[in-house]
N, C-alpha and C positions, 0 to 999 in steps of 0.2 A: 548664315545663309539658310534659306528655306528650300526644302525639296518638295516636289509635288508628284504624288503617285496615285493614279486612278482618280485624279481630280481632288484628292484629299491632301491637304497640306500637313506636314509634320515638322515640328521644330525640336529636333534632338530626341524625340520620343519614338515609340513603336508605331510602325505603319499598320494600317488595317490588314494588309496581306500577311504581315508578320504575326499579328494577333490571331488571325484565322488559322495559320499554319500551326501555331502553338496549341490552339484549341484542338485541332485535328490530331496532333501528336499525343496530346493528353488523353483524348478519347480512345485512341488506339492502345495506349498503355493501360488505361483502366479496363478496357475490354479484354486485353491479354491477361492482366492480373486476375480478373474475376473468372475468366475462362480456365486459367490454371488452377484456381481454388476449386472450381466445380469439378475439374478433372481429378484433382487430388482426393476430394471428398468422395467422388464416385468410385475411384479405384480403391480407396480405403474401405468403403462399404462392401464392395465386391470381395476384397480380401478377407474381411471379417466374416462374411457369409460362407466363403470357401473354408475358412478355418473352423467355423462352427460345424459345417458339414463333415469335415474330416474328423473332428473330435467325436461327433455323433457316431460315425461309422466305426471308428476304433473302439469306442466304448461298447457298442453293440456287438462287435466281433469278440471282444474280450469277455463279455458276459457269456456268450455261447461257448467259448473255449473253456471257461471255468466250470460251467455246468457239465460239459462232456467229460472233462478231466476228473469229475467227481461222480461219474456214472456208477450205478449199482445194478448188478445183474444176479439172476439166479444161476448158480454154478453147479455142475455135477459134483458129487453124486446126488445132491438134494434135488436138483432140477430133473424133471421129466416132462415130456410134451403133454399138454392137456388133452384129455379125452373129449369126445364130441359134446357131451353134456356137462362138462366141467367148466368152471370159470377160467379164463385165460391167466397166464402167468402175470402177476401184478407188476413184475419188473421187466416186462417185455420191451423190445426195441422195435418201434414201428414208424415207418415214414411212407408217405404217399405224395401224390401231386394233386393240388387243388386248382380249379379253374375259376377265373373271374374275368368275364368279358373275353377279350382277346389275349389275356395274360395267364400264365401258369406260374405257380409258386409251390415250393416244397412245403411240406408240413411234417413235423417231427414230434414223436412222443417217446419218452424214456424216463427211467427212474434215476434219481441223483441224490447225493448228500448235500447239495449246495442250496438248500432251502433259504429263502430270504424272508425272515420273520417281519411282520408288520404289527405295530402296536394296535390293540392291546394283546394280540395273540403272539407271544414271543417263544412259542414252542419250536423245537428243532427236531430233525429226524429225516427219514427218507421221504423224498417228495416226488410227485409226478410232475414232470415238466413237459409242457406242450408249446411248441413254437408254431405260429400260424399267421398268415397275412390276411388282413381285412380291408375291404374297400371303404373309402370315405367319400366326401363330396368332391366334385370337380375331377373325377377320374383318378384321384390320388389313392395311395395305399399306405398302410401302417403295419409294422411287425409287432405282434403281441406275444407276451410270455405268460403262460398260465403256470401257477405254482401251487400244488395241492398236496398237503401232507397225507401220508398213509392213514386210512385205507382207501384213498383216492376215490371219494364218493362221486365226484362229478365227472361226466364224460363229454359234455357239450361245451363249445366255446362260449365264454361269458363276456358280456359287454363291459364288466368291471375289471377284466384282466388288464394289468398294466401295459402301457405302450412302451416297447423297447426302443423303437426308432420310427421316425416319420420319413416321408419322401421315398418310400421303397419303390424301386423299379425292377430289381431282381433279387430274389431270395432262392438260391438253388443249392441243394445239397446232393453230393454224390458219395457213394459208399463203396468201400473196397473190402472184399473178402480176403481170407487168409491166402488164397492162391492168386490174388491180385486182380480178380475180376471186378469190373466196375458196374455199379447199379445206380439207377435214379430213384428206386424205391427199395424198401426193406421191410421184412416181417419175420422176427425171430421166432414166431409161433407157427410159421408156415413150413410144411414139408418141402415146398419148393426151394426153400433156403436151408434145408436140412437142420433147422432149428439153431442155426449159427447166428452169432452177432457179428457186426462188422469189425474189422481190425482198425480201420481209419475212416475219417469223415472229411470230405472236402467241402469247404464253405465258400460261397460266392455271394456277396451283397453289393448291390448298386443303389446309391442314393442320389437324389436330385433335389435341388432347391429352385428349380425352374430357370436358373441361370447357367448352372453347370452340373455335371454328373461325375461322381467319383465311384471307383470300384475298389472293393476290399476282398481279398482272397487269402485263404490259409488252409492247411491240412492239419487235422488233429488226430494223432495216433492214440487210440483209446488205451487207458492203463490196464483194463481188464477186458477180456473178450471170451466168448464161448465158441469152441470149434464145432465143426459139423458133427452131427450125430450119425454115425455109420450104421 
């Protein structure tokens, strides 16, 4: 027996409407499968970038911690404040706030035993470390780390200083004196600070990859510090 559907005869085979329905279902399945693949790949890429950002932030924070935990200071009785016409203490601890556009960032200078030698100069010793933020293209910022062995000849920021991390949104340091007073800046050669060095340093770093922002914070208790000169 023959059946007639929409004017088309079928003899035990598929009708046109059945074929169209099958094609439609297949198209829906293919679209769903490819959509799922795109979603998986997109999520995987986002997760990879987030993990890279997290690893960068952790490495950056760990480097600063290691440098601070190896701090070198001039201690009494050998230390005495510099006179007006004398060179400042080479092992002074100084931090201020720098401005770049609408952003403010901490800048830190201190002496440390955690020098990172680069070939061919493999010397070791006390080094002057400077952390500072520098603007780059498209309104982005990078954190640089200057590392200069004694006698600390250079005093200006150099373009060749290594980049510690990119995507900086926040680099903020806070300093705590022996009595717990909080400061955004510090100068161990200043009478205003009684020639004291901080007891602890709070570090806050925020990094972005334009998709997400991650924050990293810690407090480093310095292994050595100089108390107020009364």
